[in-house]
N, CA, C and O atoms as a MOPAC input file, in Angstrom:
PM7 MOZYME 1SCF
protein

 N     -5.19400 1    10.22300 1     2.42600 1
 C     -6.07200 1     9.07400 1     2.42600 1
 C     -7.17500 1     9.24100 1     3.46800 1
 O     -8.34200 1     8.95200 1     3.20600 1
 N     -6.78900 1     9.70900 1     4.64400 1
 C     -7.77600 1     9.84800 1     5.71000 1
 C     -8.85300 1    10.87600 1     5.36700 1
 O    -10.02900 1    10.66500 1     5.66100 1
 N     -8.45700 1    11.97400 1     4.75400 1
 C     -9.45800 1    12.98300 1     4.39500 1
 C    -10.37100 1    12.49600 1     3.27200 1
 O    -11.48700 1    12.99200 1     3.11400 1
 N     -9.90200 1    11.53800 1     2.50400 1
 C    -10.68400 1    10.99100 1     1.39600 1
 C    -11.65400 1     9.91100 1     1.86400 1
 O    -12.78800 1     9.84800 1     1.38900 1
 N    -11.21500 1     9.06200 1     2.79100 1
 C    -12.00400 1     7.88800 1     3.15100 1
 C    -12.47700 1     7.86200 1     4.59800 1
 O    -13.35800 1     7.07600 1     4.94800 1
 N    -11.90300 1     8.71000 1     5.43800 1
 C    -12.28100 1     8.72700 1     6.84400 1
 C    -11.26800 1     8.00200 1     7.71100 1
 O    -10.52000 1     7.14700 1     7.23600 1
 N    -11.25300 1     8.35400 1     8.98200 1
 C    -10.26500 1     7.81500 1     9.91600 1
 C    -10.44900 1     6.32100 1    10.16100 1
 O     -9.46500 1     5.58800 1    10.25000 1
 N    -11.68900 1     5.86000 1    10.27200 1
 C    -11.93300 1     4.44100 1    10.56000 1
 C    -11.44500 1     3.55500 1     9.42900 1
 O    -10.76600 1     2.55600 1     9.66700 1
 N    -11.78700 1     3.91300 1     8.20200 1
 C    -11.36000 1     3.12800 1     7.04100 1
 C     -9.83600 1     3.14400 1     6.91500 1
 O     -9.22600 1     2.10300 1     6.66500 1
 N     -9.22400 1     4.30100 1     7.08300 1
 C     -7.76900 1     4.41200 1     6.97700 1
 C     -7.08900 1     3.56600 1     8.04400 1
 O     -6.11300 1     2.87300 1     7.75800 1
 N     -7.59400 1     3.61700 1     9.26000 1
 C     -7.04400 1     2.79700 1    10.34200 1
 C     -7.19100 1     1.31100 1    10.01800 1
 O     -6.25300 1     0.53900 1    10.21500 1
 N     -8.35300 1     0.91000 1     9.52700 1
 C     -8.60800 1    -0.47700 1     9.14200 1
 C     -7.61300 1    -0.94100 1     8.07900 1
 O     -7.01500 1    -2.00800 1     8.21900 1
 N     -7.43300 1    -0.16400 1     7.03500 1
 C     -6.49200 1    -0.51200 1     5.96600 1
 C     -5.07400 1    -0.59700 1     6.51700 1
 O     -4.34500 1    -1.54200 1     6.21600 1
 N     -4.68300 1     0.37800 1     7.31700 1
 C     -3.33100 1     0.41900 1     7.87600 1
 C     -3.04800 1    -0.82500 1     8.72900 1
 O     -2.00700 1    -1.46400 1     8.57200 1
 N     -3.96400 1    -1.16100 1     9.61800 1
 C     -3.74200 1    -2.28600 1    10.52400 1
 C     -3.76800 1    -3.62800 1     9.79000 1
 O     -2.91800 1    -4.48200 1    10.03800 1
 N     -4.71700 1    -3.81800 1     8.90600 1
 C     -4.81200 1    -5.09400 1     8.17600 1
 C     -3.60900 1    -5.27600 1     7.26200 1
 O     -3.01000 1    -6.35100 1     7.24300 1
 N     -3.24400 1    -4.24900 1     6.50700 1
 C     -2.12100 1    -4.39700 1     5.57700 1
 C     -0.79600 1    -4.53500 1     6.32100 1
 O      0.07800 1    -5.28300 1     5.88200 1
 N     -0.63400 1    -3.83500 1     7.42400 1
 C      0.58500 1    -3.97400 1     8.21800 1
 C      0.71900 1    -5.38100 1     8.78300 1
 O      1.80500 1    -5.96000 1     8.78200 1
 N     -0.38600 1    -5.92400 1     9.26100 1
 C     -0.38200 1    -7.29200 1     9.79600 1
 C     -0.08100 1    -8.30500 1     8.69700 1
 O      0.73700 1    -9.20500 1     8.88500 1
 N     -0.73400 1    -8.15900 1     7.56000 1
 C     -0.51600 1    -9.10200 1     6.45700 1
 C      0.90600 1    -8.99500 1     5.90300 1
 O      1.50100 1   -10.00800 1     5.53600 1
 N      1.44900 1    -7.79300 1     5.84100 1
 C      2.82000 1    -7.61700 1     5.36800 1
 C      3.79800 1    -8.30600 1     6.31700 1
 O      4.75500 1    -8.93900 1     5.87100 1
 N      3.56500 1    -8.18500 1     7.60300 1
 C      4.43500 1    -8.84100 1     8.58700 1
 C      4.32400 1   -10.35700 1     8.49500 1
 O      5.33300 1   -11.05900 1     8.54300 1
 N      3.10900 1   -10.85900 1     8.36300 1
 C      2.92400 1   -12.31200 1     8.22200 1
 C      3.59000 1   -12.83800 1     6.95300 1
 O      4.22800 1   -13.89100 1     6.97500 1
 N      3.44500 1   -12.12200 1     5.87300 1
 C      4.08100 1   -12.53000 1     4.62300 1
 C      5.59800 1   -12.56100 1     4.78300 1
 O      6.26100 1   -13.48600 1     4.31300 1
 N      6.13100 1   -11.56200 1     5.43600 1
 C      7.57200 1   -11.50700 1     5.64600 1
 C      8.05500 1   -12.70900 1     6.45000 1
 O      9.06500 1   -13.32400 1     6.10800 1
 N      7.34000 1   -13.04100 1     7.50800 1
 C      7.71100 1   -14.17900 1     8.34800 1
 C      7.63400 1   -15.48500 1     7.55000 1
 O      8.51300 1   -16.33900 1     7.66800 1
 N      6.59500 1   -15.63700 1     6.74700 1
 C      6.42200 1   -16.86500 1     5.97300 1
 C      7.39200 1   -16.95300 1     4.79600 1
 O      7.79200 1   -18.05100 1     4.40900 1
 N      7.76800 1   -15.82700 1     4.23100 1
 C      8.61200 1   -15.80500 1     3.04100 1
 C     10.07100 1   -16.11400 1     3.35400 1
 O     10.73600 1   -16.81500 1     2.59200 1
 N     10.56300 1   -15.60200 1     4.45200 1
 C     11.97900 1   -15.74700 1     4.78900 1
 C     12.20900 1   -17.05400 1     5.54200 1
 O     11.61900 1   -17.26900 1     6.60100 1
 N     13.07400 1   -17.94100 1     4.99700 1
 C     13.30800 1   -19.23500 1     5.65200 1
 C     14.03500 1   -19.11100 1     6.99500 1
 O     13.75000 1   -19.86800 1     7.92300 1
 N     14.95600 1   -18.17600 1     7.10100 1
 C     15.65700 1   -17.94000 1     8.35500 1
 C     14.94500 1   -16.83600 1     9.11900 1
 O     14.38700 1   -15.91900 1     8.51500 1
 N     14.96000 1   -16.91900 1    10.42400 1
 C     14.32800 1   -15.83100 1    11.19600 1
 C     15.00800 1   -14.49000 1    10.90600 1
 O     16.23300 1   -14.37800 1    10.94000 1
 N     14.20700 1   -13.50400 1    10.63000 1
 C     14.71000 1   -12.14800 1    10.42500 1
 C     13.93400 1   -11.20400 1    11.33600 1
 O     12.80300 1   -11.48500 1    11.73100 1
 N     14.55200 1   -10.10900 1    11.65000 1
 C     13.88200 1    -9.09700 1    12.45600 1
 C     13.50900 1    -7.95800 1    11.52100 1
 O     14.37300 1    -7.32000 1    10.91900 1
 N     12.23400 1    -7.71800 1    11.41200 1
 C     11.74900 1    -6.62200 1    10.58900 1
 C     11.15500 1    -5.53900 1    11.46700 1
 O     10.39200 1    -5.82300 1    12.39000 1
 N     11.50300 1    -4.31900 1    11.17900 1
 C     10.94000 1    -3.20700 1    11.94100 1
 C     10.41300 1    -2.16800 1    10.95200 1
 O     10.83300 1    -2.12200 1     9.79600 1
 N      9.51800 1    -1.36600 1    11.41200 1
 C      8.99800 1    -0.28800 1    10.58200 1
 C      7.56300 1    -0.54800 1    10.16300 1
 O      6.98700 1    -1.60000 1    10.43800 1
 N      7.01600 1     0.43000 1     9.49900 1
 C      5.62500 1     0.37200 1     9.08300 1
 C      5.48700 1     0.42800 1     7.57300 1
 O      4.41900 1     0.76200 1     7.05800 1
 N      6.56000 1     0.10300 1     6.85600 1
 C      6.52300 1     0.26600 1     5.40300 1
 C      5.48000 1    -0.62400 1     4.73100 1
 O      4.88300 1    -0.21500 1     3.73600 1
 N      5.24600 1    -1.82600 1     5.24700 1
 C      4.21300 1    -2.68600 1     4.65700 1
 C      2.83700 1    -2.03700 1     4.75900 1
 O      2.04300 1    -2.10800 1     3.82100 1
 N      2.55800 1    -1.40800 1     5.89100 1
 C      1.27700 1    -0.71400 1     6.06400 1
 C      1.19500 1     0.53600 1     5.19000 1
 O      0.12900 1     0.85700 1     4.66300 1
 N      2.31000 1     1.23800 1     5.03400 1
 C      2.33800 1     2.41900 1     4.16600 1
 C      2.07000 1     2.00000 1     2.72400 1
 O      1.30200 1     2.65000 1     2.01500 1
 N      2.70700 1     0.90800 1     2.29400 1
 C      2.42900 1     0.39100 1     0.95400 1
 C      0.97700 1    -0.04400 1     0.83900 1
 O      0.37800 1     0.07900 1    -0.23000 1
 N      0.40100 1    -0.55100 1     1.92700 1
 C     -1.00900 1    -0.92000 1     1.92500 1
 C     -1.91600 1     0.28000 1     1.69100 1
 O     -2.88400 1     0.19600 1     0.93500 1
 N     -1.60200 1     1.38900 1     2.33800 1
 C     -2.38600 1     2.61300 1     2.11100 1
 C     -2.25000 1     3.07200 1     0.66400 1
 O     -3.21500 1     3.52900 1     0.05100 1
 N     -1.03700 1     2.94400 1     0.12600 1
 C     -0.82700 1     3.33800 1    -1.27100 1
 C     -1.59000 1     2.40600 1    -2.21100 1
 O     -2.11800 1     2.85400 1    -3.22800 1
 N     -1.65200 1     1.12200 1    -1.88400 1
 C     -2.42600 1     0.17800 1    -2.68400 1
 C     -3.91100 1     0.50900 1    -2.66400 1
 O     -4.57000 1     0.47300 1    -3.70400 1
 N     -4.44100 1     0.82900 1    -1.48900 1
 C     -5.85700 1     1.20600 1    -1.38200 1
 C     -6.13500 1     2.49200 1    -2.14600 1
 O     -7.16500 1     2.61500 1    -2.81000 1
 N     -5.21300 1     3.45500 1    -2.05300 1
 C     -5.36400 1     4.71000 1    -2.79100 1
 C     -5.34100 1     4.45500 1    -4.29800 1
 O     -6.12100 1     5.04800 1    -5.04300 1
 N     -4.44800 1     3.57500 1    -4.74200 1
 C     -4.37600 1     3.22000 1    -6.16700 1
 C     -5.69100 1     2.61400 1    -6.62900 1
 O     -6.17000 1     2.93300 1    -7.71700 1
 N     -6.28000 1     1.74400 1    -5.81700 1
 C     -7.56700 1     1.14600 1    -6.16600 1
 C     -8.64200 1     2.22400 1    -6.30700 1
 O     -9.45900 1     2.17100 1    -7.22600 1
 N     -8.64200 1     3.18800 1    -5.40900 1
 C     -9.63400 1     4.26500 1    -5.49400 1
 C     -9.43200 1     5.11500 1    -6.74700 1
 O    -10.39600 1     5.55700 1    -7.37100 1
 N     -8.17000 1     5.33800 1    -7.10600 1
 C     -7.89100 1     6.09600 1    -8.33500 1
 C     -8.39900 1     5.30400 1    -9.54800 1
 O     -9.03000 1     5.86900 1   -10.44200 1
 N     -8.12300 1     4.00300 1    -9.57200 1
 C     -8.58100 1     3.17600 1   -10.69400 1
 C    -10.11300 1     3.10200 1   -10.76500 1
 O    -10.68200 1     2.94000 1   -11.84400 1
 N    -10.76400 1     3.21900 1    -9.62100 1
 C    -12.23200 1     3.21800 1    -9.58000 1
 C    -12.80500 1     4.60700 1    -9.85600 1
 O    -14.01700 1     4.80800 1    -9.78100 1
 N    -11.92600 1     5.57100 1   -10.17700 1
 C    -12.33300 1     6.94500 1   -10.52800 1
 C    -13.04000 1     7.65100 1    -9.37600 1
 O    -14.07500 1     8.28900 1    -9.56400 1
 N    -12.46200 1     7.52500 1    -8.17800 1
 C    -13.06500 1     8.15600 1    -7.01500 1
 C    -12.17600 1     9.19400 1    -6.34800 1
 O    -12.46100 1     9.61500 1    -5.22700 1
 N    -11.09600 1     9.61800 1    -7.01900 1
 C    -10.17400 1    10.56600 1    -6.38700 1
 C    -10.01000 1    11.79600 1    -7.27500 1
 O     -9.61200 1    11.69700 1    -8.43600 1
 N    -10.32100 1    12.94400 1    -6.70700 1
 C    -10.17200 1    14.20900 1    -7.42300 1
 C     -8.83700 1    14.84500 1    -7.05600 1
 O     -8.42400 1    14.81900 1    -5.89600 1
 N     -8.17800 1    15.40600 1    -8.04000 1
 C     -6.92800 1    16.11600 1    -7.79900 1
 C     -7.19300 1    17.51700 1    -7.29200 1
 O     -8.34500 1    17.93100 1    -7.16700 1
 N     -6.13500 1    18.24400 1    -7.00100 1
 C     -6.26000 1    19.61200 1    -6.49600 1
 C     -6.91100 1    20.53200 1    -7.52200 1
 O     -7.53400 1    21.53200 1    -7.16700 1
 N     -6.76000 1    20.18300 1    -8.80000 1
 C     -7.34100 1    21.01300 1    -9.85800 1
 C     -8.79600 1    20.66700 1   -10.15700 1
 O     -9.39300 1    21.25100 1   -11.06100 1
 N     -9.37700 1    19.72200 1    -9.40800 1
 C    -10.77800 1    19.36300 1    -9.59400 1
 C    -11.02000 1    18.27100 1   -10.61700 1
 O    -12.16300 1    17.88400 1   -10.85900 1
 N     -9.93600 1    17.76500 1   -11.22600 1
 C    -10.10100 1    16.67800 1   -12.19100 1
 C     -9.80500 1    15.33900 1   -11.52700 1
 O     -9.09000 1    15.26600 1   -10.52700 1
 N    -10.37100 1    14.28200 1   -12.10400 1
 C    -10.09500 1    12.94100 1   -11.59300 1
 C     -8.63000 1    12.58800 1   -11.79900 1
 O     -8.06200 1    12.86200 1   -12.85700 1
 N     -8.01600 1    11.97700 1   -10.78300 1
 C     -6.64600 1    11.50000 1   -10.92600 1
 C     -6.63900 1    10.26700 1   -11.82600 1
 O     -7.58300 1     9.47600 1   -11.82700 1
 N     -5.57300 1    10.12100 1   -12.57800 1
 C     -5.43900 1     8.94900 1   -13.43700 1
 C     -4.33800 1     8.04900 1   -12.89700 1
 O     -3.50600 1     8.47600 1   -12.09600 1
 N     -4.34400 1     6.80600 1   -13.34500 1
 C     -3.31800 1     5.85800 1   -12.92800 1
 C     -1.94300 1     6.32800 1   -13.36800 1
 O     -0.95000 1     6.05200 1   -12.69500 1
 N     -1.87100 1     7.04000 1   -14.50000 1
 C     -0.57500 1     7.54800 1   -14.98600 1
 C      0.07700 1     8.47300 1   -13.96700 1
 O      1.30400 1     8.53300 1   -13.88800 1
 N     -0.71700 1     9.18800 1   -13.19300 1
 C     -0.14900 1    10.09000 1   -12.19300 1
 C      0.48900 1     9.32100 1   -11.03000 1
 O      1.31000 1     9.87400 1   -10.29800 1
 N      0.11200 1     8.04700 1   -10.86000 1
 C      0.67400 1     7.23200 1    -9.78700 1
 C      1.88500 1     6.42100 1   -10.22200 1
 O      2.59000 1     5.86500 1    -9.37900 1
 N      2.13600 1     6.34700 1   -11.51900 1
 C      3.24300 1     5.52000 1   -12.00500 1
 C      4.61700 1     5.93200 1   -11.47200 1
 O      5.37000 1     5.06000 1   -11.04000 1
 N      4.98100 1     7.21600 1   -11.48300 1
 C      6.31800 1     7.55800 1   -10.96600 1
 C      6.56700 1     7.08800 1    -9.52700 1
 O      7.58800 1     6.44800 1    -9.27600 1
 N      5.66800 1     7.38400 1    -8.57000 1
 C      5.95100 1     6.88600 1    -7.22100 1
 C      5.91800 1     5.36600 1    -7.12200 1
 O      6.66500 1     4.78600 1    -6.33400 1
 N      5.06700 1     4.71200 1    -7.90600 1
 C      5.04900 1     3.24400 1    -7.90700 1
 C      6.38200 1     2.67800 1    -8.38000 1
 O      6.93500 1     1.77200 1    -7.75600 1
 N      6.89000 1     3.20900 1    -9.47000 1
 C      8.15500 1     2.71900 1   -10.03700 1
 C      9.31300 1     3.00200 1    -9.09000 1
 O     10.14800 1     2.13000 1    -8.85100 1
 N      9.36900 1     4.21100 1    -8.55100 1
 C     10.44700 1     4.57700 1    -7.63600 1
 C     10.43800 1     3.65800 1    -6.40900 1
 O     11.48000 1     3.14200 1    -6.00500 1
 N      9.27500 1     3.46100 1    -5.83100 1
 C      9.19500 1     2.62000 1    -4.63400 1
 C      9.46400 1     1.15700 1    -4.94100 1
 O      9.98200 1     0.43800 1    -4.08700 1
 N      9.12600 1     0.70400 1    -6.13200 1
 C      9.44200 1    -0.66500 1    -6.52200 1
 C     10.95200 1    -0.86800 1    -6.55600 1
 O     11.44900 1    -1.88900 1    -6.07800 1
 N     11.68000 1     0.08100 1    -7.10900 1
 C     13.13500 1    -0.04200 1    -7.16300 1
 C     13.77600 1     0.11900 1    -5.78200 1
 O     14.74100 1    -0.57500 1    -5.46300 1
 N     13.25100 1     1.01600 1    -4.97300 1
 C     13.76500 1     1.17200 1    -3.61300 1
 C     13.57700 1    -0.12300 1    -2.82500 1
 O     14.41800 1    -0.47500 1    -1.99800 1
 N     12.49300 1    -0.82000 1    -3.07500 1
 C     12.21300 1    -2.07300 1    -2.36200 1
 C     13.21000 1    -3.17000 1    -2.68700 1
 O     13.26000 1    -4.17500 1    -1.97700 1
 N     14.00000 1    -3.01100 1    -3.73100 1
 C     15.01100 1    -3.99800 1    -4.09400 1
 C     16.37600 1    -3.71200 1    -3.46200 1
 O     17.33200 1    -4.44900 1    -3.70500 1
 N     16.47600 1    -2.67400 1    -2.67200 1
 C     17.74400 1    -2.35800 1    -2.01400 1
 C     18.00700 1    -3.37100 1    -0.90100 1
 O     17.07300 1    -3.96200 1    -0.35900 1
 N     19.28500 1    -3.56700 1    -0.56200 1
 C     19.59900 1    -4.48600 1     0.53200 1
 C     18.92000 1    -4.05700 1     1.83700 1
 O     18.74800 1    -2.86800 1     2.10700 1
 N     18.54800 1    -5.03400 1     2.61900 1
 C     17.92200 1    -4.83000 1     3.93000 1
 C     16.50100 1    -4.27200 1     3.85900 1
 O     15.93300 1    -3.88400 1     4.87900 1
 N     15.93000 1    -4.23300 1     2.65800 1
 C     14.54000 1    -3.79900 1     2.49300 1
 C     13.72500 1    -5.04300 1     2.16900 1
 O     14.14600 1    -5.85700 1     1.34800 1
 N     12.57700 1    -5.20200 1     2.79600 1
 C     11.78600 1    -6.41700 1     2.64700 1
 C     10.75300 1    -6.26100 1     1.52700 1
 O      9.65300 1    -5.75300 1     1.74300 1
 N     11.12800 1    -6.70700 1     0.33800 1
 C     10.24300 1    -6.62500 1    -0.82200 1
 C      8.95600 1    -7.40000 1    -0.58900 1
 O      7.88700 1    -6.94900 1    -1.00000 1
 N      9.03600 1    -8.55700 1     0.06200 1
 C      7.83100 1    -9.36800 1     0.27200 1
 C      6.80000 1    -8.61400 1     1.11500 1
 O      5.60300 1    -8.69700 1     0.84100 1
 N      7.24500 1    -7.89100 1     2.12400 1
 C      6.32300 1    -7.11400 1     2.95200 1
 C      5.72000 1    -5.96500 1     2.15700 1
 O      4.52800 1    -5.68500 1     2.27700 1
 N      6.53200 1    -5.30200 1     1.35000 1
 C      6.03600 1    -4.17900 1     0.55500 1
 C      4.99700 1    -4.64100 1    -0.46100 1
 O      3.92800 1    -4.04400 1    -0.58600 1
 N      5.32000 1    -5.70300 1    -1.18000 1
 C      4.38600 1    -6.19400 1    -2.20200 1
 C      3.08800 1    -6.69700 1    -1.58900 1
 O      2.00700 1    -6.39200 1    -2.09300 1
 N      3.18200 1    -7.46400 1    -0.50700 1
 C      1.94900 1    -7.97700 1     0.09700 1
 C      1.11900 1    -6.84800 1     0.69400 1
 O     -0.10900 1    -6.87400 1     0.60200 1
 N      1.76600 1    -5.85900 1     1.30300 1
 C      1.01900 1    -4.71800 1     1.81400 1
 C      0.27300 1    -3.99200 1     0.70800 1
 O     -0.89600 1    -3.63800 1     0.86300 1
 N      0.96100 1    -3.77100 1    -0.41800 1
 C      0.33300 1    -3.08500 1    -1.54900 1
 C     -0.84000 1    -3.89300 1    -2.10600 1
 O     -1.91700 1    -3.34600 1    -2.34500 1
 N     -0.63000 1    -5.18700 1    -2.31200 1
 C     -1.67900 1    -6.03800 1    -2.89600 1
 C     -2.89700 1    -6.12600 1    -1.97800 1
 O     -4.03100 1    -5.99900 1    -2.44000 1
 N     -2.67100 1    -6.33900 1    -0.69500 1
 C     -3.79100 1    -6.41800 1     0.25000 1
 C     -4.52000 1    -5.07600 1     0.31500 1
 O     -5.74900 1    -5.03200 1     0.35800 1
 N     -3.76100 1    -3.99000 1     0.32000 1
 C     -4.40300 1    -2.66800 1     0.32100 1
 C     -5.23600 1    -2.43700 1    -0.92400 1
 O     -6.33900 1    -1.89700 1    -0.84200 1
 N     -4.71900 1    -2.84100 1    -2.08200 1
 C     -5.47900 1    -2.68600 1    -3.33000 1
 C     -6.75000 1    -3.52300 1    -3.29300 1
 O     -7.80900 1    -3.06600 1    -3.72300 1
 N     -6.65000 1    -4.74000 1    -2.78500 1
 C     -7.85100 1    -5.59000 1    -2.67100 1
 C     -8.88700 1    -4.96400 1    -1.75600 1
 O    -10.07600 1    -4.95000 1    -2.07400 1
 N     -8.44000 1    -4.44700 1    -0.62600 1
 C     -9.38000 1    -3.76900 1     0.28000 1
 C    -10.00100 1    -2.56800 1    -0.40400 1
 O    -11.20300 1    -2.33300 1    -0.28100 1
 N     -9.18800 1    -1.80100 1    -1.12700 1
 C     -9.70300 1    -0.62400 1    -1.83800 1
 C    -10.74100 1    -0.97100 1    -2.89100 1
 O    -11.72200 1    -0.24600 1    -3.05600 1
 N    -10.53900 1    -2.05600 1    -3.59700 1
 C    -11.50100 1    -2.47300 1    -4.62000 1
 C    -12.78000 1    -3.04200 1    -3.99600 1
 O    -13.86900 1    -2.85200 1    -4.53700 1
 N    -12.65200 1    -3.73100 1    -2.87300 1
 C    -13.81000 1    -4.41300 1    -2.29200 1
 C    -14.66100 1    -3.49000 1    -1.42700 1
 O    -15.88900 1    -3.53600 1    -1.49700 1
 N    -14.02100 1    -2.65100 1    -0.61300 1
 C    -14.77000 1    -1.93400 1     0.42300 1
 C    -15.07700 1    -0.47700 1     0.14900 1
 O    -15.82900 1     0.11600 1     0.92200 1
 N    -14.55700 1     0.13600 1    -0.88300 1
 C    -14.88700 1     1.55200 1    -1.11100 1
 C    -15.36600 1     1.78500 1    -2.50100 1
 O    -15.68500 1     2.91700 1    -2.86300 1

C-alpha cells in the first residue's frame, strides 16, 4: 500500500481507520471490553486498497490491472476469521468501511 500511495497517505489511512475501529468497538459493546491490536487499522488499509482496485488504479506484478475477483479470497477468509470468539467483528468491519470510503474519496 505504501509503495502505491506513499507514506503520508498510508499513515493517514492507518491512523484514521484504527481510531474509528476503536471508537466503533467502544460504542458497539454494551459492557466495557479491552481491545488490543491493530487489526481495525489493518482492515482499514485493506479497505482503501480494495477501493483503489475498484477504481482501476492498481497494477499487478504481471502489468495488468487487478480485479475485485482477485481480492475475494482474502476478503472471505478474513470475514470468517472475524467471527471467531474474542475477535472484534465491529472493529474489523468499521475499519474496512472507513478505509474504503477514504480510498474512494481521496485517491
